[in-house]
PAZAPA-4460 file (N, C-alpha, C; in steps of 0.05 Angstrom, whole numbers, plus 32768, in hexadecimal, padded with zeros to 4 digits):
% residues 232
    n_x    n_y    n_z   ca_x   ca_y   ca_z    c_x    c_y    c_z   seq   type   mol
   7E01   7F4D   79E2   7E1A   7F39   79D5   7E2B   7F29   79EE     1      M     A
   7E30   7F13   79E8   7E37   7F04   79FD   7E57   7F07   79FA     2      A     A
   7E63   7F05   7A11   7E84   7F0C   7A12   7E92   7EF3   7A0C     3      H     A
   7EA2   7EF3   79FD   7EB8   7ED9   79F7   7ECF   7EDF   7A07     4      I     A
   7EDB   7ECE   7A11   7EEF   7ECD   7A1E   7F09   7ECA   7A11     5      A     A
   7F26   7EDE   7A18   7F3C   7EE8   7A06   7F42   7EC6   7A06     6      K     A
   7F3E   7EB7   7A17   7F4E   7E9C   7A0E   7F40   7E8C   79F4     7      R     A
   7F23   7E95   79F8   7F16   7E83   79E1   7F20   7E8E   79C4     8      V     A
   7F1E   7EAB   79C6   7F25   7EB9   79AA   7F3F   7EAB   79A6     9      V     A
   7F51   7EB3   79B6   7F6B   7EAB   79AF   7F73   7E91   79A4    10      K     A
   7F63   7E79   79B4   7F63   7E5C   79A9   7F54   7E5B   7988    11      G     A
   7F42   7E70   7985   7F34   7E6A   796E   7F46   7E73   7958    12      R     A
   7F5C   7E85   795A   7F6D   7E92   7949   7F80   7E7A   7936    13      E     A
   7F7F   7E82   7922   7F8B   7E73   7909   7F7A   7E56   7906    14      G     A
   7F63   7E52   790A   7F54   7E3E   7904   7F38   7E49   78F6    15      I     A
   7F35   7E3D   78E1   7F1F   7E41   78CA   7F06   7E31   78CE    16      D     A
   7EF2   7E3E   78DC   7EDD   7E30   78E2   7ECE   7E23   78D1    17      R     A
   7ED5   7E32   78BA   7EC6   7E21   789D   7EDA   7E0C   7890    18      T     A
   7EED   7E04   789B   7EFF   7DEF   788B   7EFC   7DD7   7897    19      K     A
   7EFE   7DC5   7888   7F05   7DAC   788D   7F21   7DA2   788A    20      L     A
   7F29   7D9A   78A2   7F4A   7D98   78A9   7F53   7D7E   78A6    21      Y     A
   7F67   7D77   7897   7F6F   7D5A   789A   7F73   7D4F   78BA    22      P     A
   7F6F   7D36   78C4   7F76   7D2A   78DB   7F8F   7D35   78E7    23      L     A
   7FA5   7D30   78DD   7FBB   7D34   78E8   7FBF   7D57   78F0    24      T     A
   7FB0   7D67   78DB   7FB7   7D86   78E4   7FA3   7D8F   78F4    25      E     A
   7F8E   7D7F   78FC   7F7C   7D86   790E   7F7F   7D80   792D    26      A     A
   7F91   7D6C   7928   7F97   7D61   7945   7FB0   7D75   794E    27      V     A
   7FBE   7D7D   7941   7FD1   7D92   7944   7FC6   7DAA   794F    28      G     A
   7FB1   7DB2   7942   7FA4   7DCF   7947   7F9B   7DC8   7961    29      L     A
   7F90   7DB7   796A   7F83   7DB1   7986   7F9A   7DB0   7996    30      V     A
   7FAF   7DA7   7993   7FC1   7DA4   79A6   7FD2   7DBB   79A7    31      K     A
   7FD0   7DC9   7993   7FDE   7DE0   799A   7FCF   7DF9   79A9    32      E     A
   7FBB   7DF5   79A9   7FA1   7E07   79B8   7F98   7E01   79D0    33      R     A
   7FA7   7DE7   79DB   7F9A   7DDC   79F8   7FB3   7DE8   7A09    34      A     A
   7FA4   7DFF   7A16   7FB9   7E14   7A28   7FB4   7E0E   7A49    35      T     A
   7FA4   7DFF   7A4F   7F96   7DFE   7A68   7FAA   7DF2   7A75    36      A     A
   7FAA   7DF4   7A97   7FBD   7DEE   7AA5   7FBA   7DD0   7AAC    37      K     A
   7FA8   7DC5   7AA1   7FAA   7DA0   7AA7   7FA3   7D95   7A88    38      F     A
   7FA8   7D80   7A8C   7FAC   7D6F   7A74   7F92   7D68   7A63    39      D     A
   7F85   7D7B   7A53   7F70   7D7E   7A46   7F69   7D5F   7A38    40      E     A
   7F4C   7D59   7A3C   7F48   7D42   7A29   7F35   7D4A   7A0B    41      T     A
   7F47   7D3B   79F9   7F3F   7D3B   79DE   7F24   7D2D   79D6    42      V     A
   7F12   7D3D   79CE   7EF7   7D2A   79C8   7EF2   7D2F   79A8    43      E     A
   7EE6   7D1A   799E   7EE0   7D19   7985   7EC1   7D1B   7983    44      V     A
   7EB7   7D23   7970   7E96   7D29   7974   7E94   7D20   794B    45      S     A
   7E7D   7D0E   7949   7E76   7D0A   792F   7E55   7D09   7929    46      M     A
   7E55   7D17   7914   7E32   7D1A   7913   7E2E   7D09   78FA    47      N     A
   7E1D   7CFB   78FF   7E16   7CDD   78F3   7DF8   7CDD   78E0    48      L     A
   7DFA   7CD9   78CA   7DDF   7CDA   78B3   7DCD   7CC6   78C6    49      G     A
   7DC1   7CC7   78D5   7DAF   7CB4   78E6   7D9C   7CBE   78F2    50      V     A
   7D82   7CB5   78FA   7D6D   7CBE   7909   7D68   7CB0   7921    51      D     A
   7D74   7CB2   793B   7D77   7C9D   794F   7D5B   7C97   7958    52      P     A
   7D45   7CAD   7950   7D29   7C9F   7958   7D20   7C89   794F    53      R     A
   7D2C   7C81   7935   7D29   7C63   7930   7D35   7C53   793A    54      H     A
   7D2B   7C39   793A   7D3B   7C21   7949   7D52   7C1B   7935    55      A     A
   7D51   7C1B   7915   7D5E   7C0E   7906   7D73   7C23   7901    56      D     A
   7D75   7C3D   790E   7D8B   7C52   7908   7D99   7C57   7923    57      Q     A
   7D97   7C45   7932   7DA3   7C4C   7951   7DC1   7C41   794B    58      M     A
   7DD2   7C4D   7953   7DEF   7C4C   7954   7DFC   7C4A   7971    59      V     A
   7E0A   7C35   7975   7E13   7C2D   798F   7E29   7C1B   798F    60      R     A
   7E3C   7C1B   799C   7E55   7C0D   799C   7E65   7C14   79AF    61      G     A
   7E82   7C01   79B3   7E9B   7C0A   79C2   7EB9   7C08   79AD    62      V     A
   7EC7   7C17   79B7   7EDD   7C1A   79A9   7EF2   7C18   79BF    63      C     A
   7F08   7C05   79B4   7F1F   7C03   79C7   7F37   7C18   79B7    64      N     A
   7F3F   7C2A   79C6   7F52   7C3C   79BB   7F67   7C32   79BF    65      L     A
   7F75   7C2E   79A6   7F92   7C26   79A5   7FA6   7C31   79BC    66      P     A
   7FA7   7C48   79C6   7FBC   7C57   79D7   7FA9   7C5F   79ED    67      N     A
   7F92   7C52   79F5   7F84   7C55   7A0E   7F78   7C74   7A0A    68      G     A
   7F63   7C7D   7A26   7F5B   7C95   7A22   7F69   7CAB   7A34    69      S     A
   7F7B   7CA4   7A40   7F8A   7CB2   7A50   7F7C   7CB7   7A6D    70      G     A
   7F65   7CA7   7A6B   7F52   7CAF   7A80   7F51   7C94   7A97    71      R     A
   7F50   7C9A   7AB3   7F53   7C7F   7AC4   7F34   7C7B   7ACC    72      V     A
   7F2C   7C67   7ABF   7F08   7C64   7ACC   7F06   7C56   7ADC    73      L     A
   7EF0   7C58   7AF0   7EF1   7C42   7B04   7ED4   7C36   7AF7    74      R     A
   7ED8   7C18   7B01   7EC9   7C04   7AF2   7EBA   7BF6   7B07    75      V     A
   7EA0   7BF1   7B04   7E8D   7BE6   7B17   7E84   7BD0   7B0A    76      A     A
   7E83   7BBA   7B15   7E77   7B9C   7B0B   7E65   7B92   7B1C    77      V     A
   7E50   7B89   7B0F   7E39   7B7B   7B1B   7E3A   7B5A   7B16    78      F     A
   7E45   7B50   7B2C   7E4E   7B30   7B29   7E49   7B24   7B49    79      A     A
   7E45   7B07   7B47   7E4B   7AF7   7B5F   7E5D   7AE6   7B61    80      R     A
   7E5E   7AD8   7B78   7E77   7AC1   7B78   7E92   7AC6   7B69    81      G     A
   7E95   7AAF   7B5D   7EAD   7AAD   7B4D   7EB4   7AC3   7B38    82      A     A
   7E97   7ACD   7B2D   7EA0   7AE5   7B1A   7EA2   7B01   7B2A    83      K     A
   7E96   7AFD   7B45   7E9E   7B1B   7B53   7EBE   7B17   7B58    84      A     A
   7EC7   7B00   7B5E   7EE9   7B00   7B66   7EF4   7B07   7B4A    85      E     A
   7EEC   7AFB   7B2E   7EF6   7B01   7B19   7EFE   7B1E   7B11    86      E     A
   7EE3   7B2D   7B19   7EE3   7B4A   7B0F   7EFA   7B53   7B25    87      A     A
   7EFB   7B50   7B3E   7F0F   7B5E   7B52   7F28   7B5B   7B42    88      K     A
   7F2E   7B39   7B43   7F45   7B34   7B36   7F56   7B48   7B1C    89      K     A
   7F37   7B4E   7B07   7F3F   7B5F   7AF3   7F44   7B7A   7AF7    90      A     A
   7F41   7B85   7B0F   7F45   7B9F   7B19   7F2E   7BAB   7B17    91      G     A
   7F13   7BA7   7B1C   7EF5   7BB8   7B1C   7EFB   7BC1   7B34    92      A     A
   7EF0   7BD9   7B37   7EF4   7BF0   7B51   7EDD   7BE5   7B63    93      D     A
   7EC6   7BD9   7B5C   7EB1   7BD9   7B6B   7EA8   7BBF   7B5E    94      I     A
   7EA1   7BAE   7B6F   7E95   7B92   7B64   7E7F   7B90   7B7C    95      V     A
   7E61   7B88   7B72   7E51   7B7E   7B80   7E35   7B73   7B73    96      G     A
   7E22   7B70   7B83   7E05   7B65   7B7C   7DF5   7B6D   7B89    97      A     A
   7DE6   7B6A   7B97   7DC8   7B77   7BA6   7DCF   7B8B   7BB4    98      E     A
   7DE8   7B8F   7BC2   7DF4   7BA7   7BCF   7DFE   7BBE   7BBE    99      D     A
   7E0B   7BB6   7BA5   7E0E   7BC9   7B96   7DF7   7BD9   7B86   100      L     A
   7DE7   7BC9   7B80   7DC8   7BD2   7B75   7DBF   7BE4   7B86   101      V     A
   7DC1   7BE3   7BA1   7DB5   7BF0   7BBC   7DC6   7C05   7BBA   102      E     A
   7DDB   7C06   7BB6   7DEF   7C21   7BBA   7DE5   7C35   7BA4   103      I     A
   7DE5   7C2B   7B8C   7DDE   7C3C   7B73   7DBF   7C46   7B78   104      V     A
   7DB4   7C33   7B7E   7D97   7C3E   7B80   7D8D   7C55   7B92   105      Q     A
   7DA4   7C5B   7BA7   7DA8   7C6F   7BB9   7DB3   7C82   7BAF   106      K     A
   7DBB   7C8A   7B94   7DC8   7C9D   7B90   7DE3   7C9F   7B86   107      G     A
   7DF3   7C85   7B91   7E13   7C8B   7B95   7E1C   7C76   7B7F   108      T     A
   7E28   7C84   7B68   7E2E   7C7B   7B54   7E51   7C81   7B4E   109      I     A
   7E5F   7C75   7B5A   7E7C   7C7E   7B58   7E8F   7C67   7B46   110      D     A
   7E82   7C6B   7B32   7E94   7C5B   7B1C   7E8A   7C6A   7B03   111      F     A
   7E9B   7C61   7AEB   7E98   7C6D   7ACE   7E91   7C57   7AB8   112      D     A
   7E90   7C40   7ABD   7E8D   7C2D   7AB4   7E80   7C18   7ABF   113      R     A
   7E69   7C0A   7AB7   7E5D   7BF3   7AC3   7E5C   7BDD   7AB6   114      C     A
   7E65   7BC6   7AC4   7E62   7BB1   7AB3   7E50   7B97   7ABD   115      I     A
   7E41   7B85   7AB1   7E32   7B6E   7ACC   7E36   7B50   7AB6   116      A     A
   7E2E   7B40   7AC5   7E30   7B25   7AB5   7E18   7B23   7AB1   117      T     A
   7E0D   7B10   7A9F   7DF2   7B0C   7A96   7DDB   7B07   7AA8   118      P     A
   7DE6   7AF7   7ABF   7DD0   7AED   7AD1   7DCA   7B04   7AE5   119      D     A
   7DDE   7B1C   7AE5   7DD7   7B36   7AF1   7DC7   7B4C   7AED   120      M     A
   7DBA   7B44   7AD1   7DAA   7B5A   7AC1   7D93   7B5F   7AC9   121      M     A
   7D80   7B46   7AD8   7D64   7B4E   7AE3   7D6C   7B64   7AF5   122      P     A
   7D7F   7B5F   7B03   7D84   7B70   7B21   7D8C   7B8A   7B12   123      L     A
   7DA2   7B8C   7B08   7DAA   7BA5   7AFA   7D97   7BB5   7AEE   124      V     A
   7D82   7BA8   7AE0   7D6C   7BB0   7AD1   7D5A   7BC7   7AE2   125      G     A
   7D5C   7BC1   7AFF   7D4F   7BD6   7B0D   7D56   7BF2   7B10   126      R     A
   7D71   7BF1   7B07   7D7E   7C09   7B0A   7D7E   7C1A   7AE8   127      L     A
   7D70   7C11   7ADB   7D6D   7C1D   7ABC   7D65   7C3E   7ABF   128      G     A
   7D56   7C41   7AD0   7D51   7C66   7AD3   7D69   7C70   7AE1   129      K     A
   7D79   7C65   7AF4   7D93   7C71   7AF3   7DA7   7C6A   7AEC   130      V     A
   7DB3   7C58   7ADC   7DC9   7C52   7ACE   7DC2   7C5B   7AAD   131      L     A
   7DA9   7C5D   7AA5   7DA5   7C60   7A8B   7DB1   7C79   7A83   132      G     A
   7DA3   7C8E   7A8F   7DA9   7CA7   7A87   7DC6   7CB2   7A86   133      P     A
   7DD3   7CA5   7A9A   7DF0   7CAC   7A99   7E02   7C98   7A88   134      R     A
   7DF4   7C89   7A75   7E03   7C79   7A66   7E13   7C68   7A6C   135      G     A
   7E0C   7C58   7A83   7E16   7C45   7A99   7E10   7C28   7A95   136      L     A
   7DF3   7C25   7A8A   7DE4   7C10   7A88   7DF8   7BF7   7A7D   137      M     A
   7DFB   7BDD   7A84   7E08   7BCA   7A7B   7DF9   7BC6   7A5F   138      P     A
   7E06   7BBA   7A4C   7DFA   7BB5   7A37   7E0D   7BA0   7A25   139      N     A
   7E02   7B86   7A1D   7E13   7B7B   7A0D   7E1B   7B7F   79F5   140      P     A
   7E11   7B94   79E4   7E1E   7B99   79CE   7E35   7BAC   79D5   141      K     A
   7E3E   7BB8   79E4   7E55   7BC4   79E8   7E64   7BB3   79FC   142      V     A
   7E60   7B9B   7A02   7E73   7B89   7A14   7E70   7B89   7A33   143      G     A
   7E5D   7B9A   7A39   7E5B   7B9B   7A55   7E49   7B8D   7A62   144      T     A
   7E3E   7B78   7A56   7E2C   7B65   7A62   7E3E   7B48   7A58   145      V     A
   7E46   7B42   7A66   7E5B   7B27   7A63   7E67   7B18   7A78   146      T     A
   7E6D   7AFA   7A6F   7E77   7AE5   7A84   7E93   7AF5   7A84   147      M     A
   7EA0   7AF9   7A6D   7EBD   7AFE   7A70   7EC7   7B1A   7A80   148      D     A
   7EC3   7B1F   7A97   7ECA   7B33   7AA5   7EE5   7B43   7AA3   149      L     A
   7EFA   7B29   7AA0   7F15   7B2F   7A9D   7F1C   7B43   7A88   150      T     A
   7F10   7B3C   7A6C   7F12   7B4C   7A5E   7F06   7B68   7A5E   151      T     A
   7EEE   7B67   7A62   7ED8   7B76   7A66   7EEA   7B92   7A76   152      A     A
   7EEF   7B8C   7A8E   7EFB   7BA3   7AA4   7F13   7BA9   7A96   153      V     A
   7F25   7B93   7A89   7F42   7BA2   7A7D   7F38   7BB4   7A67   154      A     A
   7F27   7BAD   7A59   7F23   7BC0   7A3F   7F18   7BDF   7A4A   155      A     A
   7F03   7BDC   7A5E   7F01   7BF9   7A6E   7F16   7C04   7A79   156      S     A
   7F25   7BF8   7A84   7F40   7C06   7A94   7F4F   7C0B   7A7D   157      K     A
   7F52   7C00   7A64   7F67   7C05   7A4E   7F61   7C18   7A43   158      G     A
   7F48   7C23   7A3D   7F42   7C38   7A2D   7F30   7C33   7A16   159      G     A
   7F19   7C1F   7A21   7F04   7C1C   7A11   7EE9   7C32   7A0F   160      S     A
   7EE2   7C3B   79FD   7ED2   7C4F   79FF   7EB2   7C49   79F4   161      V     A
   7E9A   7C47   7A06   7E83   7C4B   79F9   7E7A   7C5E   79EA   162      E     A
   7E69   7C58   79CF   7E5C   7C75   79C6   7E3E   7C6C   79BD   163      F     A
   7E2D   7C76   79C1   7E12   7C7A   79B6   7E09   7C90   79AE   164      R     A
   7DF9   7C94   7995   7DF0   7CA9   7987   7DDC   7CB6   7998   165      V     A
   7DDB   7CD6   7994   7DCB   7CE3   79A4   7DB4   7CEF   7993   166      E     A
   7D9D   7CF6   799B   7D8A   7CFF   7990   7D8C   7D11   7975   167      K     A
   7DA6   7D21   7975   7DAA   7D35   7961   7DBE   7D23   794C   168      A     A
   7DC2   7D07   7951   7DD4   7CFF   7939   7DF1   7CFB   7942   169      G     A
   7DF3   7D08   7959   7E11   7D0A   795F   7E20   7CF4   7977   170      I     A
   7E39   7CE2   7969   7E44   7CD5   7981   7E60   7CE9   7988   171      V     A
   7E65   7CE4   799C   7E83   7CEE   79AA   7E89   7CD8   79B9   172      H     A
   7EA9   7CE5   79C1   7EB9   7CCF   79D0   7ED1   7CE1   79D8   173      A     A
   7ED8   7CDC   79F2   7EF2   7CE3   79F7   7F08   7CD5   79ED   174      A     A
   7F1C   7CDB   79DE   7F32   7CC9   79D3   7F4A   7CCE   79D5   175      V     A
   7F4F   7CDC   79F1   7F6B   7CDF   79F6   7F71   7CFB   7A01   176      G     A
   7F84   7D04   7A0A   7F8E   7D19   7A18   7FA4   7D2B   7A03   177      K     A
   7FA5   7D42   7A0C   7FB2   7D53   79F9   7FD2   7D4F   7A00   178      V     A
   7FDC   7D3D   7A16   7FFA   7D39   7A17   7FFE   7D22   7A0B   179      S     A
   7FE7   7D0E   79F9   7FF0   7CF9   79E6   7FFC   7D0B   79CE   180      F     A
   800E   7CFA   79C7   801A   7D00   79AC   8008   7D05   7995   181      T     A
   8008   7D16   7989   7FFC   7D1E   796A   7FF4   7D02   795A   182      A     A
   8004   7CE9   795A   8005   7CD6   794D   7FED   7CC1   7961   183      E     A
   7FF6   7CBD   7973   7FE3   7CAE   7988   7FBD   7CBC   7988   184      K     A
   7FBF   7CD3   7987   7FA4   7CE1   7989   7F98   7CDB   796A   185      L     A
   7FA7   7CDC   7954   7F9B   7CD9   793E   7F93   7CB9   793B   186      A     A
   7FA7   7CA9   7945   7FA2   7C8B   7944   7F84   7C88   7958   187      E     A
   7F81   7C94   796B   7F68   7C89   797E   7F53   7C94   796A   188      N     A
   7F52   7CAD   7961   7F3C   7CBB   7952   7F33   7CA7   7939   189      I     A
   7F4B   7C9E   792A   7F3F   7C8B   7917   7F35   7C72   791B   190      K     A
   7F40   7C6A   7936   7F2F   7C51   7942   7F14   7C53   7946   191      A     A
   7F11   7C68   7958   7EF8   7C77   795B   7EE5   7C75   7943   192      F     A
   7EF0   7C86   7932   7EDF   7C87   791B   7EDA   7C6D   7907   193      A     A
   7EEC   7C5C   7906   7EE4   7C3D   7900   7ED5   7C34   790B   194      D     A
   7ED3   7C35   792B   7EC0   7C23   793A   7EA1   7C2F   7930   195      S     A
   7E9F   7C47   7932   7E87   7C51   7929   7E7E   7C50   790E   196      V     A
   7E90   7C4E   78FF   7E8A   7C45   78DC   7E7D   7C2A   78DD   197      A     A
   7E8E   7C18   78EC   7E84   7BFD   78EE   7E65   7BFD   78FD   198      K     A
   7E5A   7C09   7909   7E41   7C0C   791B   7E2F   7C18   7909   199      A     A
   7E35   7C1E   78ED   7E24   7C27   78DD   7E08   7C17   78E2   200      K     A
   7DED   7C20   78E5   7DD7   7C11   78E7   7DCE   7C11   78CD   201      P     A
   7DBC   7BF8   78C9   7DB0   7BEC   78B1   7D97   7C05   789F   202      A     A
   7D92   7C13   78B4   7D80   7C30   78AD   7D8B   7C47   78AA   203      G     A
   7DA5   7C46   78A1   7DB6   7C5F   78A0   7DB1   7C63   787F   204      A     A
   7DA7   7C7C   7878   7DA9   7C7F   785F   7DBD   7C94   7857   205      K     A
   7DC6   7C9D   783A   7DD9   7CB8   7832   7DEF   7CB0   7844   206      G     A
   7DF7   7CC2   7844   7E19   7CC9   7850   7E16   7CC7   786E   207      T     A
   7E26   7CB2   7879   7E22   7CA7   7895   7E31   7CBF   78A6   208      Y     A
   7E49   7CBA   78A4   7E5C   7CD3   78B6   7E60   7CEA   78A5   209      I     A
   7E4F   7CFD   78AD   7E4B   7D17   78A2   7E61   7D2C   78AA   210      Q     A
   7E63   7D30   78C6   7E77   7D46   78D1   7E87   7D37   78E2   211      R     A
   7EA4   7D41   78E3   7EB5   7D39   7900   7EC5   7D50   7906   212      V     A
   7EC4   7D54   791F   7EDA   7D6B   792D   7EDF   7D58   794D   213      A     A
   7EF5   7D6D   7953   7F04   7D65   7964   7F0A   7D7A   7975   214      I     A
   7F0B   7D7A   7991   7F13   7D92   79A3   7F1B   7D87   79BB   215      S     A
   7F2A   7D98   79C9   7F33   7D90   79E5   7F21   7DA0   79F5   216      S     A
   7F21   7D9B   7A0E   7F0E   7DA3   7A27   7F0C   7DC0   7A29   217      T     A
   7F1E   7DD4   7A22   7F1F   7DED   7A25   7F23   7DF7   7A0B   218      M     A
   7F2A   7DEB   79F4   7F33   7DF2   79DC   7F1B   7DF8   79C6   219      G     A
   7F1E   7E01   79AD   7F0A   7E04   7998   7F05   7DEA   798E   220      P     A
   7EF0   7DE8   797C   7EEF   7DCE   796C   7EFF   7DD6   7951   221      G     A
   7F03   7DBD   7943   7F14   7DC1   792B   7F05   7DAD   791F   222      V     A
   7EF6   7DB5   7902   7EEC   7D9E   78F3   7EFA   7D8E   78E5   223      K     A
   7EF4   7D77   78E0   7F0A   7D63   78D2   7EFC   7D5A   78BB   224      I     A
   7F0B   7D54   78A3   7F04   7D4C   788B   7F03   7D2E   7890   225      E     A
   7EE5   7D25   7890   7EE2   7D07   7897   7EF0   7CF1   7889   226      P     A
   7EFA   7CF4   7874   7F08   7CDD   7866   7F22   7CDD   7871   227      N     A
   7F2E   7CF4   787D   7F49   7CEE   7882   7F43   7CDF   78A1   228      T     A
   7F2D   7CDF   78B3   7F2D   7CD2   78C7   7F27   7CB3   78C0   229      V     A
   7F1B   7CAA   78A9   7F0F   7C94   78A2   7F26   7C86   7899   230      L     A
   7F43   7C94   7894   7F54   7C84   7882   7F51   7C84   7868   231      G     A
   7F3B   7C9F   785C   7F3E   7CA2   783C   7F54   7CB4   7837   232      G     A
***
């Protein structure tokens, strides 16, 4: 029988794992049980009624969290000339073209978000096998292939989070830190749920958002009543 750490057992105390909690109560439970010595990240997971194997049931998008994510992202931009200068002025951490492609091809990926101008995509496309599995490939649908680098970099630095449904029909994202107030966490969670709801694909049938849960890095998961996340 697997040994369960005392910290985990203690964290689960007072949480009914079969109950769906209102959003505000769920946030409170997560914050109370975040006892690590670092500022734990709060993550939301949503089970969707889709089958990502079908193209018309793919869910993908971006959410601008109203209170930021609490995480400092390193942003890389593929651009040349004036656009490269624009990216640098906007606060991009790494800017390049062929030189940056070469660095990434060698296995050095020192960034959390990747943005590119449209003209750079034939070049960036060579990195699909490297960036794709890490969820870093620029995509116009989530605003990371654009000529407006100032806005894109600012959004990435300011707390925008990308989401993409996994094979099991789950989307998840970091929506803040336990040091955030309960109100700010709740606002971020609602914003994320709203973005996922708006990204509902045409092929989705039946109940779209089926289950919602939140947890901190080291804490237990707490199930949420979906209607309280969606403003119902």
